[in-house]
C-alpha positions as a Python dict, from the first residue, in 0.01 Angstrom:
ca = {
    (1, 'M'): (0, 0, 0),
    (2, 'S'): (328, 108, -192),
    (3, 'S'): (641, -75, -336),
    (4, 'F'): (1008, 90, -280),
    (5, 'K'): (1360, 54, -350),
    (6, 'I'): (1561, 154, -84),
    (7, 'V'): (1938, 130, -121),
    (8, 'V'): (2178, 74, 207),
    (9, 'T'): (2527, 204, 136),
    (10, 'G'): (2825, 337, 379),
    (11, 'P'): (3162, 314, 406),
    (12, 'F'): (3362, -42, 463),
    (13, 'N'): (3267, -190, 809),
    (14, 'S'): (2952, 54, 885),
    (15, 'G'): (2728, -277, 913),
    (16, 'K'): (2513, -269, 609),
    (17, 'T'): (2490, -643, 587),
    (18, 'Q'): (2426, -705, 967),
    (19, 'F'): (2127, -355, 923),
    (20, 'I'): (1947, -598, 611),
    (21, 'K'): (1966, -935, 794),
    (22, 'T'): (1834, -775, 1092),
    (23, 'I'): (1481, -630, 932),
    (24, 'S'): (1430, -885, 649),
    (25, 'D'): (1127, -1115, 633),
    (26, 'I'): (1286, -1328, 367),
    (27, 'P'): (1652, -1481, 410),
    (28, 'V'): (1873, -1206, 316),
    (29, 'V'): (2066, -1269, -30),
    (30, 'S'): (2423, -1225, 13),
    (31, 'T'): (2749, -1211, -163),
    (32, 'E'): (2979, -1177, 135),
    (33, 'K'): (3323, -1339, 19),
    (34, 'K'): (3655, -1382, 290),
    (35, 'I'): (3839, -1116, 258),
    (36, 'T'): (4210, -1139, 118),
    (37, 'T'): (4291, -780, 162),
    (38, 'E'): (4455, -595, 453),
    (39, 'D'): (4129, -544, 566),
    (40, 'R'): (4079, -906, 681),
    (41, 'G'): (4216, -791, 1037),
    (42, 'I'): (3881, -612, 1080),
    (43, 'K'): (3611, -879, 962),
    (44, 'A'): (3630, -1194, 827),
    (45, 'E'): (3389, -1126, 525),
    (46, 'T'): (3282, -865, 319),
    (47, 'T'): (2966, -776, 60),
    (48, 'V'): (3123, -804, -337),
    (49, 'A'): (2839, -739, -482),
    (50, 'M'): (2543, -665, -293),
    (51, 'D'): (2292, -770, 9),
    (52, 'Y'): (1941, -812, -76),
    (53, 'G'): (1641, -809, 133),
    (54, 'R'): (1267, -753, 91),
    (55, 'L'): (1010, -641, 420),
    (56, 'T'): (650, -536, 506),
    (57, 'L'): (640, -213, 694),
    (58, 'G'): (285, -52, 747),
    (59, 'G'): (157, -204, 466),
    (60, 'D'): (446, -106, 231),
    (61, 'T'): (696, -325, 72),
    (62, 'L'): (1065, -226, 98),
    (63, 'Y'): (1322, -364, -135),
    (64, 'L'): (1683, -317, 23),
    (65, 'Y'): (1971, -337, -169),
    (66, 'G'): (2329, -315, 7),
    (67, 'T'): (2611, -202, -140),
    (68, 'P'): (2943, -328, -56),
    (69, 'G'): (3127, -75, 92),
    (70, 'Q'): (3501, -149, -36),
    (71, 'T'): (3573, 128, -327),
    (72, 'R'): (3762, -144, -521),
    (73, 'F'): (3329, -284, -569),
    (74, 'D'): (3245, 77, -619),
    (75, 'F'): (3128, 7, -978),
    (76, 'M'): (2822, -184, -820),
    (77, 'W'): (2747, 133, -622),
    (78, 'E'): (2520, 262, -964),
    (79, 'I'): (2383, -35, -1110),
    (80, 'L'): (2240, -77, -737),
    (81, 'S'): (2092, 287, -756),
    (82, 'G'): (1904, 243, -1048),
    (83, 'E'): (1538, 303, -1023),
    (84, 'M'): (1599, 351, -633),
    (85, 'N'): (1370, 541, -409),
    (86, 'A'): (1523, 637, -147),
    (87, 'F'): (1880, 589, -7),
    (88, 'I'): (2056, 537, 318),
    (89, 'V'): (2428, 606, 437),
    (90, 'L'): (2488, 383, 749),
    (91, 'V'): (2855, 534, 903),
    (92, 'D'): (3007, 344, 1215),
    (93, 'S'): (3010, 606, 1459),
    (94, 'T'): (3294, 443, 1634),
    (95, 'D'): (3518, 544, 1360),
    (96, 'T'): (3562, 896, 1282),
    (97, 'L'): (3815, 841, 992),
    (98, 'S'): (3505, 695, 807),
    (99, 'F'): (3315, 994, 808),
    (100, 'Q'): (3506, 1170, 486),
    (101, 'A'): (3422, 814, 292),
    (102, 'A'): (3041, 860, 385),
    (103, 'A'): (3056, 1211, 294),
    (104, 'E'): (3158, 1084, -65),
    (105, 'L'): (2915, 872, -71),
    (106, 'L'): (2637, 1112, -1),
    (107, 'D'): (2812, 1334, -272),
    (108, 'Q'): (2821, 1036, -513),
    (109, 'F'): (2453, 913, -459),
    (110, 'T'): (2282, 1212, -482),
    (111, 'N'): (2433, 1259, -826),
    (112, 'Y'): (2281, 911, -901),
    (113, 'A'): (1953, 1062, -817),
    (114, 'N'): (1723, 1297, -652),
    (115, 'V'): (1580, 1133, -368),
    (116, 'P'): (1525, 1145, -20),
    (117, 'Y'): (1785, 1013, 199),
    (118, 'L'): (1912, 1006, 560),
    (119, 'L'): (2251, 975, 729),
    (120, 'V'): (2227, 646, 1013),
    (121, 'A'): (2515, 653, 1270),
    (122, 'N'): (2548, 269, 1326),
    (123, 'K'): (2704, 138, 1627),
    (124, 'T'): (2567, 419, 1885),
    (125, 'D'): (2582, 147, 2155),
    (126, 'L'): (2903, 120, 2179),
    (127, 'D'): (3175, 294, 2379),
    (128, 'G'): (3320, 577, 2177),
    (129, 'S'): (3092, 664, 1960),
    (130, 'A'): (3055, 1012, 1834),
    (131, 'K'): (2737, 1200, 1869),
    (132, 'L'): (2544, 1330, 1605),
    (133, 'T'): (2640, 1660, 1548),
    (134, 'E'): (3003, 1504, 1538),
    (135, 'I'): (2858, 1311, 1247),
    (136, 'R'): (2750, 1587, 1072),
    (137, 'R'): (3003, 1795, 1112),
    (138, 'G'): (3232, 1511, 986),
    (139, 'T'): (3066, 1459, 701),
    (140, 'R'): (2949, 1791, 586),
    (141, 'L'): (2599, 1730, 594),
    (142, 'D'): (2345, 2025, 549),
    (143, 'S'): (2149, 2055, 858),
    (144, 'N'): (1807, 1979, 624),
    (145, 'V'): (1930, 1646, 626),
    (146, 'T'): (1831, 1412, 914),
    (147, 'V'): (2063, 1205, 1091),
    (148, 'M'): (1961, 895, 1309),
    (149, 'P'): (2129, 685, 1535),
    (150, 'C'): (2084, 330, 1498),
    (151, 'V'): (2196, 22, 1639),
    (152, 'A'): (2169, -245, 1295),
    (153, 'T'): (2155, -529, 1543),
    (154, 'Q'): (1850, -433, 1682),
    (155, 'K'): (1515, -466, 1477),
    (156, 'S'): (1349, -184, 1700),
    (157, 'S'): (1637, 64, 1602),
    (158, 'V'): (1621, -72, 1224),
    (159, 'R'): (1241, -34, 1181),
    (160, 'Q'): (1253, 327, 1312),
    (161, 'V'): (1509, 410, 1047),
    (162, 'L'): (1296, 230, 757),
    (163, 'L'): (1006, 423, 916),
    (164, 'Q'): (1193, 774, 864),
    (165, 'V'): (1278, 683, 523),
    (166, 'V'): (896, 548, 431),
    (167, 'E'): (766, 891, 575),
    (168, 'L'): (1045, 1127, 374),
    (169, 'L'): (900, 901, 65),
    (170, 'K'): (536, 995, 177),
    (171, 'K'): (636, 1335, 149),
    (172, 'V'): (757, 1321, -167),
    (173, 'H'): (515, 1074, -318),
    (174, 'P'): (204, 1119, -128),
    (175, 'A'): (-61, 956, -349),
    (176, 'T'): (125, 608, -278),
}
C-alpha cells in the first residue's frame, strides 16, 4: 500500500483533463477557463493552473496532477512537478504537429526529476491516428522508454496506463 504523485502533462488539447476525469475516484478539481486566444476554435476551455484527481488502484493511492498544455501557463509545470514520483506525457496521436511539443515536454520534465515516465498516445481510436513507431520517431524518444496507446475517454484504457506507471514505480521502489 503506497501513495504516488503522478503528473499528467502534454501539449495543448492532448486530453490531460479528460484522462484524469475518466479515472478519478473523486470529483476532479479543475481550473478550466474559457479560451480567449486563437485556440478557441479548437475547444471551448483550457486548463490554466491544474487538474487534480485521486484514485485507489490495486491498494495504491495515486494522486494525479494535470498540467496546463498552453506554454503561456508553463510556470505551473515546475510547481506541479515538485515531489512527483512519475509523469506521463500525453500526446494527441492525430496531431503530428504536436509531437515536437511533446518531445520538448519530455526534455523539460526529465530535467525536473529523475523519475519513471511514459509517453502515452491518446486518441488512438480516431481516424488518422499515428502509429506508435511514428510517435516515437516524432518525439525523438529512446527505445527504452515505453510508448502506450490510450483512449482517455475509456476507463479501462486509462487504467492500463496507470497500471504500467505503478509497475515502473514498483521497480524503482521495490519495498513500496
